[in-house]
N, C-alpha and C positions, 0 to 999 in steps of 0.2 A: 473493906471486911472481905475474908474470904466467903464465898457463896455457899460452899459445902457446910462451913462452920454455921452459917443463917439457916440453913435446911436441916439441921439436925432432929429438930421436933416435928418436923412437916413430912419427913420421909423416913423411910424404914433404912436398916443397915444396906440392904440389898440396893436399894433407889439409889441411896448415897454414892455405892460404889459406880453406879452406872452415870453418874452425872459426866457429861462432858467435861474432859480435861483443859479444854481450850476453845475458844470462839474467837469472831473477828467482829469488831466494833469498825463500822463505818459511818462517821458522821455521829449523828443519834442513834444508831440503829447498830443493834447487836444481832448477829445471824449465829445460831447453834445448830449443831446437828443431832437432836434427838434421838435417842435408841428407842426402838419399840416399848421396851417394858417402862419407860418413862410417859406412855401416852398420855395417861389418866392425870399427870402431874405436871405436864408441861404448863400450864398458865401460872400454876402455884411457883414454879421455879422461875418462870419469867418475871412475873411480880416481884418475888424476891430480890433478884437481880436487878431490877429498876429502883427498888427500896433503896440498895445498899449502894448502888452508883448512878448519881443524879443526873449525869450527863447521858445516859441511856433514857430514849423516850419512846422507844418501839423496839419489840422483840421479835423476830422472824424465826422460821423452822425451815431448814433447808429439806427441799422435796426431790430428792434424785442427784444425779452428779451433772456437772458442766458440760454441756453437749455441744457439738456443731462449731461451724466456722467462726458464729458469733459470739462463743464462749458464754452462753446464759444459762441459768438453771432457775426453776420453778422456785419460789419462796413461799412459804405460808403465814399469814398474820398470825400471832399468838396472844399479844398483849401489847397495851399502850397505845399511843397514837397510830390510827389506823393509817399508814402510810408507807412506801417504800422507796421516797424521794427524800434525800438529805443533802446536807453539806458538809463535805470532809476537809479538814484541815490538816495540812502536811506540806512541811518545809516551806513556811511563809506563802502557802498557797491556798486558796480556797476550790474546791472540786466538788461540783452538784452532779447528781445523778440519781437515776431511780436503779437501786441495786439487783433488781431482777431482770431489767432490759438491758443493762450494761455490765460488760465484766471489768471488774476492779479488784485489786489486789493489795489492801494497805500492809500486807507481809514484805511487798515489795519496795517499802519506802527506803529502805537502806540501801537498795542498788541503785534506785533511781538518784539518791545522794552522791552516791561512788562514780555514777556515768557524770554528773553535772560536775563534779570536781576536777573530771580529766578534760573539759571544755576548755578552749582556750578563744581570747578574744578575738573577734572578727570572723568566728566560724560560721560555716552554713551548714544545718544539720538537717539531716531527713529523721524522721522515725516512723517506722512501719508498724501496721497494727495497734494505731496510737489510741485506739478507746476514746475515753472521755479526755484524753490529752494531760494523762498525769507527769509522762516525762517531757513533753515540749513543755508543758507550763513551769516543771520545776527547774528545767533548764532556763528558761526564758527570763523567770524569775530572778535566779541566784547565780547567773553567769552573764558574761558578755558577750554573748554569741550575737552575731548580725542578724541572721533567720533562722528558724525552726519552723519546718513543714512537717503535719503528723498525718498520715492518711490512714483512714478506717472504713472497711466495710460496713459495719453496722450502722444504719441511717440515724437512728436514736441516739448511740454514743457521740457519733460525729456532729448533732444537733447540740448535745450537752457541751462538746468539745468546744464548739464555737460560743455559747453561753459563758463558758469557764474564761475563755479568752477575754472577754469584755469584763467579765467579773474581776478578773485580776489586772485590768487596764494594761493589756500588753499589746503594743504595735507591730514588733518582730515576729509574731507566731501566727503560724495559720492551719486552719484547719480542712481538709481535703476529703471529702466521702467518695469513697469508690474501691474498687479492686486493685491492688497495689501494682500488679503486672499491667493492668491499662493505664493506671496514672502515671507511673514514673514516665513512661516515654514521653508524655504529654508535658511535663514538668521543663523539659527541654533543657536539662541544668545537672553539673556536676557537683557533687557535696563532699565537704570535708571531713564528714563524721556521718555515719549511717547506725541506727540503734535499729535492731531488729528485736522489738518486745514482741515475738510471735505467738501464736497459740501452739498447742501440742497437736500438729497434722503431720501429714505422711511427708507433704513437699515442703523442704527446708528453705524454699526461696531465696537462697544465696545467689541465685542466678540473676534475680531483680535487684537485690542488693548491690551485686557488682557492676550491673548496668548502670547505677546511679552513682557508682564511683570514679574516681581519677587516680593517677599516681600519687600514693601519700595517703590515701583516704583511710581514716581508722574506721572500722567496723566492730560492732558489739553484735555477737552473733550468740542466739540462746538455743540450745538443745534440751532434750529431754532423755535422760540416760540413768542406766543402772550403775551403781558404783562400780562394778566389775568392768565397764564399758567406757569410763571418765578416765583422761578426757578424749583418749584416741579416736573414739568413734565420730567425734566431732570434729578432728582435724582432717580426717578422712573425706568427710562432705565438703570441707572447705577446700581441700585440694582438688577433689574432683571436680565442683564448680569453677575455679580458676584454670583447671586445664580445658574445660568446656569452652570457656570465654576466649582463651588464647587462639582459638581455631577461626574465630571471627573479628575479633579484636586485638590490636596490636599494642594497646595501651597499657595493658596490666599483663604482666610474665609471671610474677608468682606473689607469695604472701608470706607474714611472717609474724608469728605471736607476739604479743606484747605481755599477756597474762590472761590466765584462767583461772575462773572461781566458782564456787558453789553458789548459786542466787537463792535456791529455796528450795525446801525438801518438799517433795510432792507424794511421797509414799514411802513404803519400808524400803530402805535403801536404794530409793530412786530419786533424783535430783533435777532441777532445772539449773543448768549449768549457764555460765557465760565466757566465751570465747573474745578476747579483744585481741583484734591484729589490724595490722596496716597491709595495703597491696601496694606492688611497685612493678 
């Protein structure tokens, strides 16, 4: 049942127009961005939402933007079960997390499937900025990859990643906590595929991804660009990183794009894009 329709007798016309047009559902938790004019009606809206969607047990309110290297945001309890921990189901996988302490976007589920479908049997894969391990686990559970390593800075997210690997009974998936720039040299291996599920930071981390690569490695690079920058700005970053690597490493001379696509709209005319390319 439509939320707006269900609230017609509880909210006036102006309040109905202010209702959030969409919201994220992670497991049994719904996360809404309530505007100030609905402050006094938040609980009514939350309880109505749970009454028409029985799978939602908790409603939380966004408090500010996602911030910092750990990509977290404050969330305020509104109604339902008083918890911020849940288990999210996606692509035959179970993903446990605290939605306030760990970054996770259910809106990237199609992107995770798209990357997984490109994986070939026997591949050794690195996922940078892996969070609670949605990319590693979706790949491990639905492909014939040999090994998948996920590196995550957030200690809490990394603990959930380790737990999620156990929950999904995976033996070829590994969660490593730490800074990718420090961890990659310690792994002492080169990967067939590198997934750069990176946050929106100034550093593009391409140097680290290339150091984990060998001739023929496929890299999935994510960038955050306005429509008038796509995709050339991302291409320039990749070219600059390859040129820097050539000065110290003779293994890789160039790169070639396989494809690029819009992965997720993050604002008006602004997108998270993904460039798939290989190095040689």
